[in-house]
N, C-alpha and C positions, 0 to 999 in steps of 0.2 A: 749406676754409672751414667754420667752425662753424655748424651749423644751429640756429636759435633754436627751442625747443620751442613748439608751437602755442599752448598756454595762455598763455605769456608774450607771444607775438606778439599774440594777440587781446585780452588783458586789460591789458597794460602798454604795449608798444611802439607799437601802432597808435593807441590813445587819446591817448598822449602826443604822437606825431607829428602827429596831427590837430589837437590843441590848439595846438601850436607853429605849425603851418601857418596856422591861423585868425588867429593874432596877426599873423604876417607878412603875410597877405593883406589886412589892413586898410590896409597901406601902398601897395597897388597902385593904379594909375590906369588904368582900363580903360574902353573904349567899344566900342560896336557900330557898324559901318558897313554900308550897303546892307541894313539889317535891317528896314525899314518893312514892317509886316504879316507879318513872318516869325518873330518871336520872342515869348516871353511878356512881354517888356518893351516891345514895339513894336506893340501892338494887333493881334496876329494873330487871324484869325477862324476858323481851322481848325487841326487838328493835323497835324504834319509828322514826317518821319523825317529827322533831321539826321545827315549823314555827314562824318566828319573823320578825320585820321590818329591812330593810337594814341599817338604821342609827345606829342600835345596834350591827352590825356585829363584830366589833373589840373586844368587851367584850366577846362575845360568843366564838370567836376563842381562846382568851387567857384562859378563865376559863375552857374550855373543851378540852384543849390541850392534846395531847398524849392519847386521848381516841379513841375507835374504831369508828371514825366518818368520814363520807364522805359528801362533800358539792359540790356545783355547782358554777363555775365561768364563766362569759361570755367570748366570743371570742374577745372582745374589749381590748384595751390596759389597761384600768383600771381593767378589769377582770383578765388580766395577772398579774398585780401588786398584786391584792387580792389573787390570786392563790399562788404566790411565798411566800407571808406573811403567809398564812394559812399553807402551807407545812412546813415552818420553825417552826410551833407550833405542828407539827405532825398530821395535818388534811389532809386526802386524798381528792384530788380534781379531779372532772370530768369537762372538759371544754365543754361549750355549752350554749345555751339560748333558750328562747321561740321563738326567731326570726331567729337565725342562729344555726344550729346543734341541734335543740331542741329534735327531736325524738331519735337521736343517744345518746344524753346526758341522756335522761330518761332511756334508756336501760343500759347505763353505770352505772347509779345510782342503777338501779335494781340489777345488777350483784353484787355490793358490799352489798346491803341490804340483798340479798339472802345468802351472806356469813356471816351475823350476824352483819353488821355495822348498826349504827344509821345514819340517814341522817339529815342534818341541812340546811334548805332553807330559804332564805329571801323571804317573801311572796309578796313583792312589787318590787323585783329586776328583771332584772339587771338595768333597767333605769326608773322605776316608772310607773305611778305617785306614789309619796311618800305616804305611808300609805294606799294604796289601794291593796287589795289582788288580785293577778292574778290567772290564771288557772293552772300554773305549778305545784303547790303543790297538787292540787286536782287530776291532771292526774297521778302524781307519786303515790299517795295513792291508787288510783284505780288500777294502774298497778301492785303494789306490795302487796296489801291487808294489808299494815301496817297502824296503826292509826296515825293521826296527833295530836301532842301535841302543842297547841298554847303556846307561852312563850314570856317573855320580860325581858329587863334589864333596870333598872333605877338607877342613882346615883346622889349624891348631888352636886358634883363639876365636871364640864365638860366644854369643849369648843365644839362649833359646826362649822364645815367647811361650806364654801359657795358652797356646792354641791347640786344637785337636792334633796337629801334626808336629808340635814343638818346633815351630818355624825358626830357622837358623839365620842369624845375622852375623857375618864375619866382623870381627873387631879390627881396629887399626893395626897395621903392620902384621896381619895374619899371613901365614904361609898356606897356600891352598893347592889342591890337586884335583884335576878333572881326569877321571879314569873311564875308559871306553871298552865295551865288550865287542864280541864278534857280531856282525849283522845277522839278524834272524828273519828269514823269509816266511811269510804266512801264506799258505796255499789258499786259492780262491774258494774251494769247496771245503767248508768246515762243519763238522758236527759239534754238538755241545761238548762232547768228550774231548774233541780236538782243542776247542777254545780253552777249556780248563787245563789241558796239557801245556799249551803255549803260555798261559798265564803263570803256571808253576815254573816253567823253564825260565821266563823273564825274572820271576821272583828269586829263584836260586842264583841267577847270574848277577842280579843287583846286590844281593847279599855278599857274593864273592868279590865284586868290584869295590864295594864299600870297605870290606875288611882289608883288601889289598891296599887301597888308598890310605887307610888308617895306619898300616904298617910303614908305608913310605913317609908319611908325615912325621912319624916318630924318629926318623933318621935326621939328626940335627943339621947336617951339612948337605941336604939333598938339593939345595939351590945356592948359587953364588950370589 
């Protein structure tokens, strides 16, 4: 496979791809459910840490563009691409991961959260396994005292890339649903057993939210 030079990727391919995606995104029909007092569009009164699967990242970046949101991008090349795209949608990015720059990244996220930002994290990022909650979101919630809101995005028309997470790109004229669970408070004093328990709790809730959103999408007249 031919590797595109970085300067062409950053200066040509990414800006063009973002421009095309913004045009396509105007055709989407998207709504939030179970979102009252939980999102920037539903009168929330405090900031949260939103947790979702990596495969649904693009939809979250687009729909919550230009809100007071901070997210994490890995130090790998694909993380750099994600960071550039997110910043073009007005999302603040901290670079790091659970394997490289992890502690520094968490402190960077905390600084923004303490300034009133919401945080959006992929629970299975940056490299998987897909659909499996890792420790990062638990550590951030413990460090900041903010609640975790599990959430998901489902749409009726999409393509899936051949990546580790089967990254989802909504197609033109897609109907989409963001679904939100109940906020989860992580206590300050955690044992290893507690961490595993909360990871499982988030995992189960994300599964439920995705299944619920899938059922809603199947209803043909769910949106006017």
